[in-house]
PAGUNU-439724 format. One record per atom (N, C-alpha, C, O, CB): x, z, y; residue in three letters. Coordinates in steps of 0.1 Angstrom, whole numbers, padded with zeros to 4 digits, always signed. Glycine has a CB too. Layout:
N
XZYALA...
***
This chain:
94
+0009+0000-0012UNK+0000+0001+0001UNK+0009+0000+0013UNK+0019+0006+0013UNK-0009+0014+0002UNK+0006-0009+0022UNK+0012-0010+0034UNK+0005-0005+0046UNK-0006-0009+0048UNK+0016-0023+0036UNK+0011+0005+0054UNK+0004+0011+0065UNK+0012+0006+0078UNK+0024+0004+0078UNK+0005+0027+0064UNK+0004+0003+0088UNK+0009+0000+0101UNK+0008+0010+0110UNK-0001+0019+0109UNK+0002-0011+0106UNK+0017+0011+0119UNK+0017+0021+0131UNK+0014+0014+0144UNK+0018+0003+0147UNK+0032+0027+0132UNK+0006+0020+0151UNK+0000+0015+0164UNK+0005+0025+0176UNK+0007+0036+0174UNK-0015+0014+0163UNK+0005+0020+0186UNK+0010+0028+0198UNK-0003+0037+0202UNK-0002+0048+0206UNK+0015+0018+0211UNK-0015+0031+0201UNK-0028+0038+0205UNK-0038+0033+0195UNK-0037+0024+0188UNK-0032+0034+0219UNK-0050+0041+0195UNK-0062+0039+0187UNK-0065+0025+0192UNK-0069+0017+0184UNK-0073+0051+0189UNK-0065+0022+0204UNK-0071+0010+0209UNK-0063-0001+0203UNK-0069-0011+0199UNK-0071+0008+0224UNK-0049-0001+0201UNK-0041-0012+0196UNK-0047-0015+0181UNK-0048-0027+0177UNK-0026-0008+0195UNK-0050-0003+0174UNK-0055-0006+0161UNK-0069-0012+0160UNK-0072-0020+0152UNK-0054+0007+0154UNK-0078-0009+0170UNK-0091-0013+0169UNK-0095-0026+0175UNK-0104-0033+0171UNK-0099-0003+0176UNK-0086-0030+0185UNK-0089-0043+0192UNK-0080-0054+0187UNK-0069-0053+0182UNK-0087-0041+0208UNK-0085-0066+0189UNK-0079-0078+0185UNK-0068-0083+0192UNK-0060-0090+0186UNK-0088-0086+0183UNK-0068-0081+0206UNK-0057-0086+0214UNK-0051-0074+0222UNK-0057-0064+0222UNK-0061-0098+0223UNK-0039-0076+0228UNK-0033-0066+0236UNK-0041-0064+0249UNK-0042-0054+0255UNK-0019-0071+0239UNK-0048-0075+0253UNK-0055-0075+0267UNK-0067-0066+0264UNK-0070-0057+0272UNK-0060-0091+0272UNK-0074-0068+0253UNK-0086-0060+0250UNK-0082-0046+0248UNK-0088-0037+0254UNK-0095-0064+0237UNK-0072-0042+0241UNK-0066-0029+0240UNK-0064-0022+0253UNK-0068-0011+0255UNK-0053-0029+0232UNK-0056-0029+0262UNK-0054-0024+0275UNK-0066-0021+0283UNK-0068-0010+0288UNK-0047-0034+0283UNK-0075-0030+0282UNK-0089-0028+0289UNK-0096-0015+0284UNK-0100-0006+0292UNK-0099-0041+0285UNK-0096-0014+0271UNK-0103-0002+0265UNK-0095+0011+0269UNK-0101+0021+0272UNK-0103-0004+0249UNK-0082+0010+0269UNK-0074+0023+0272UNK-0076+0026+0287UNK-0079+0038+0289UNK-0059+0021+0269UNK-0076+0017+0296UNK-0080+0021+0309UNK-0093+0026+0311UNK-0095+0037+0317UNK-0079+0010+0317UNK-0104+0019+0305UNK-0118+0024+0305UNK-0119+0039+0300UNK-0125+0047+0306UNK-0126+0015+0297UNK-0112+0042+0288UNK-0112+0055+0282UNK-0106+0065+0291UNK-0112+0076+0293UNK-0104+0054+0269UNK-0095+0062+0298UNK-0089+0071+0307UNK-0098+0074+0319UNK-0099+0085+0323UNK-0077+0065+0311UNK-0103+0064+0324UNK-0112+0065+0336UNK-0124+0075+0333UNK-0128+0083+0341UNK-0117+0050+0340UNK-0130+0071+0321UNK-0141+0079+0316UNK-0138+0093+0315UNK-0145+0101+0320UNK-0146+0074+0303UNK-0127+0097+0308UNK-0123+0110+0306UNK-0121+0118+0319UNK-0126+0129+0321UNK-0110+0110+0298UNK-0113+0111+0328UNK-0111+0117+0341UNK-0125+0120+0349UNK-0127+0130+0355UNK-0101+0108+0350UNK-0134+0110+0349UNK-0146+0111+0356UNK-0154+0123+0350UNK-0159+0131+0357UNK-0153+0098+0355UNK-0155+0123+0336UNK-0162+0134+0330UNK-0156+0147+0334UNK-0164+0156+0337UNK-0162+0132+0314UNK-0144+0148+0333UNK-0137+0161+0337UNK-0140+0165+0351UNK-0142+0177+0353UNK-0121+0161+0335UNK-0141+0156+0360UNK-0144+0159+0374UNK-0159+0163+0375UNK-0162+0173+0382UNK-0141+0146+0383UNK-0168+0156+0369UNK-0181+0160+0370UNK-0184+0174+0364UNK-0191+0182+0370UNK-0188+0150+0362UNK-0177+0177+0352UNK-0179+0190+0346UNK-0173+0201+0356UNK-0178+0212+0356UNK-0172+0191+0333UNK-0164+0198+0364UNK-0156+0207+0374UNK-0165+0211+0384UNK-0165+0222+0389UNK-0143+0202+0381UNK-0174+0201+0388UNK-0183+0205+0399UNK-0194+0216+0396UNK-0198+0223+0406UNK-0191+0192+0404UNK-0197+0217+0384UNK-0206+0227+0381UNK-0220+0226+0387UNK-0227+0236+0390UNK-0201+0239+0385UNK-0224+0214+0389UNK-0238+0211+0393UNK-0247+0205+0382UNK-0242+0201+0371UNK-0237+0202+0406UNK-0260+0205+0385UNK-0269+0199+0375UNK-0267+0183+0375UNK-0262+0178+0385UNK-0285+0202+0378UNK-0270+0177+0363UNK-0266+0164+0361UNK-0273+0154+0372UNK-0267+0144+0376UNK-0269+0160+0346UNK-0285+0158+0376UNK-0291+0149+0386UNK-0285+0149+0399UNK-0285+0139+0406UNK-0304+0152+0388UNK-0277+0161+0403UNK-0269+0162+0414UNK-0256+0154+0413UNK-0252+0147+0422UNK-0266+0175+0417UNK-0250+0155+0401UNK-0237+0146+0398UNK-0241+0133+0399UNK-0234+0126+0406UNK-0231+0148+0384UNK-0252+0128+0393UNK-0256+0114+0392UNK-0257+0109+0408UNK-0252+0098+0411UNK-0270+0112+0385UNK-0263+0117+0416UNK-0266+0114+0430UNK-0252+0113+0437UNK-0250+0104+0445UNK-0275+0125+0437UNK-0243+0121+0434UNK-0229+0121+0441UNK-0222+0108+0437UNK-0214+0103+0445UNK-0221+0134+0437UNK-0224+0103+0425UNK-0218+0091+0420UNK-0226+0079+0422UNK-0221+0068+0418UNK-0215+0092+0405UNK-0237+0079+0427UNK-0245+0067+0429UNK-0251+0062+0416UNK-0255+0050+0415UNK-0236+0056+0436UNK-0252+0070+0407UNK-0258+0065+0394UNK-0271+0071+0391UNK-0274+0081+0396UNK-0249+0068+0384UNK-0278+0066+0382UNK-0290+0071+0377UNK-0287+0081+0367UNK-0276+0081+0362UNK-0299+0060+0371UNK-0296+0090+0364UNK-0293+0101+0354UNK-0292+0096+0341UNK-0282+0101+0335UNK-0305+0112+0354UNK-0298+0086+0335UNK-0295+0079+0322UNK-0281+0073+0322UNK-0274+0074+0312UNK-0305+0069+0318UNK-0278+0068+0333UNK-0264+0061+0333UNK-0253+0072+0333UNK-0243+0070+0326UNK-0262+0052+0346UNK-0255+0083+0340UNK-0246+0094+0339UNK-0244+0100+0325UNK-0234+0104+0320UNK-0250+0104+0349UNK-0257+0100+0319UNK-0257+0105+0304UNK-0249+0097+0296UNK-0242+0102+0287UNK-0270+0106+0299UNK-0249+0084+0298UNK-0241+0075+0290UNK-0227+0077+0292UNK-0219+0077+0282UNK-0245+0060+0292UNK-0222+0079+0305UNK-0209+0082+0308UNK-0203+0095+0301UNK-0193+0096+0295UNK-0208+0082+0323UNK-0212+0106+0303UNK-0207+0118+0298UNK-0207+0118+0283UNK-0200+0127+0277UNK-0216+0129+0303UNK-0214+0110+0276UNK-0214+0109+0262UNK-0204+0099+0256UNK-0204+0096+0244UNK-0227+0106+0257UNK-0195+0094+0266UNK-0184+0085+0262UNK-0190+0071+0256UNK-0183+0066+0247UNK-0175+0092+0252UNK-0200+0066+0261UNK-0205+0053+0256UNK-0196+0042+0264UNK-0200+0036+0274UNK-0222+0052+0260UNK-0186+0040+0259UNK-0176+0031+0266UNK-0181+0017+0267UNK-0178+0011+0277UNK-0163+0032+0259UNK-0187+0012+0257UNK-0192-0002+0256UNK-0202-0004+0267UNK-0205-0016+0269UNK-0198-0005+0243UNK-0208+0006+0274UNK-0218+0003+0285UNK-0212+0003+0299UNK-0219+0003+0309UNK-0229+0013+0284UNK-0198+0004+0300UNK-0192+0004+0313UNK-0181-0005+0313UNK-0172-0005+0305UNK-0187+0018+0317UNK-0181-0014+0324UNK-0169-0024+0326UNK-0159-0016+0334UNK-0162-0005+0340UNK-0174-0037+0335UNK-0147-0021+0333UNK-0137-0015+0341UNK-0140-0015+0356UNK-0137-0005+0364UNK-0123-0022+0338UNK-0145-0026+0361UNK-0150-0025+0375UNK-0159-0014+0379UNK-0158-0008+0389UNK-0156-0037+0379UNK-0170-0012+0370UNK-0179-0001+0373UNK-0173+0012+0372UNK-0177+0021+0380UNK-0190-0002+0364UNK-0163+0014+0363UNK-0156+0027+0363UNK-0147+0030+0374UNK-0145+0041+0378UNK-0150+0028+0351UNK-0142+0019+0379UNK-0133+0020+0392UNK-0141+0025+0404UNK-0138+0034+0412UNK-0128+0006+0396UNK-0153+0019+0404UNK-0163+0023+0415UNK-0168+0038+0413UNK-0170+0045+0422UNK-0177+0012+0414UNK-0170+0041+0401UNK-0175+0056+0398UNK-0164+0064+0401UNK-0166+0075+0407UNK-0181+0058+0383UNK-0153+0061+0398UNK-0141+0071+0399UNK-0138+0072+0414UNK-0135+0083+0418UNK-0127+0065+0391UNK-0139+0062+0422UNK-0138+0063+0437UNK-0149+0072+0442UNK-0147+0080+0451UNK-0138+0050+0443UNK-0161+0070+0438UNK-0172+0079+0443UNK-0170+0094+0438UNK-0175+0104+0444UNK-0187+0074+0438UNK-0163+0095+0427UNK-0159+0109+0423UNK-0148+0115+0430UNK-0145+0127+0429UNK-0155+0110+0408UNK-0142+0108+0439UNK-0132+0113+0448UNK-0117+0110+0443UNK-0108+0116+0448UNK-0133+0127+0450UNK-0116+0101+0434UNK-0102+0097+0429UNK-0098+0086+0438UNK-0106+0077+0442UNK-0102+0092+0413UNK-0084+0086+0441UNK-0077+0075+0446UNK-0069+0069+0434UNK-0060+0076+0428UNK-0067+0079+0458UNK-0072+0057+0432UNK-0066+0051+0419UNK-0054+0042+0423UNK-0054+0034+0433UNK-0079+0041+0411UNK-0043+0043+0415UNK-0031+0035+0416UNK-0029+0031+0402UNK-0031+0038+0392UNK-0019+0043+0422UNK-0024+0018+0402UNK-0020+0013+0388UNK-0005+0013+0388UNK+0002+0011+0398UNK-0025-0003+0384UNK+0000+0016+0376UNK+0014+0014+0373UNK+0016+0003+0363UNK+0009+0002+0353UNK+0021+0028+0367UNK+0026-0006+0366UNK+0029-0016+0358UNK+0041-0014+0350UNK+0051-0009+0356UNK+0029-0028+0366UNK+0042-0018+0338UNK+0054-0016+0330UNK+0055-0029+0322UNK+0045-0036+0320UNK+0054-0004+0320UNK+0067-0032+0318UNK+0070-0043+0309UNK+0065-0041+0296UNK+0066-0030+0290UNK+0085-0046+0308UNK+0059-0051+0290UNK+0053-0048+0276UNK+0064-0049+0266UNK+0072-0058+0267UNK+0042-0058+0272UNK+0063-0041+0257UNK+0073-0042+0246UNK+0067-0049+0233UNK+0055-0048+0231UNK+0078-0028+0241UNK+0075-0056+0226UNK+0070-0064+0215UNK+0064-0055+0203UNK+0059-0061+0193UNK+0082-0073+0210UNK
***
């Protein structure tokens, strides 16, 4: 039996490096936003209002339904949550 090693779970689950990178970024943004919302200690309807979301949309985010959020949408939500986003670029390794 041959086993492969991957840098991340997304590399193992996705067909391309681009798709894995997209999923990794979306996952990181969702985690940061979820932590921020939880730190507010407010009811979800208030958190949804702060983020410009509906309550069901916030529920999807808080439950980690990554397939329901584009990278663009998560960037907008993260900005509404008070984050200043910066991207770091590195050379890809083979």
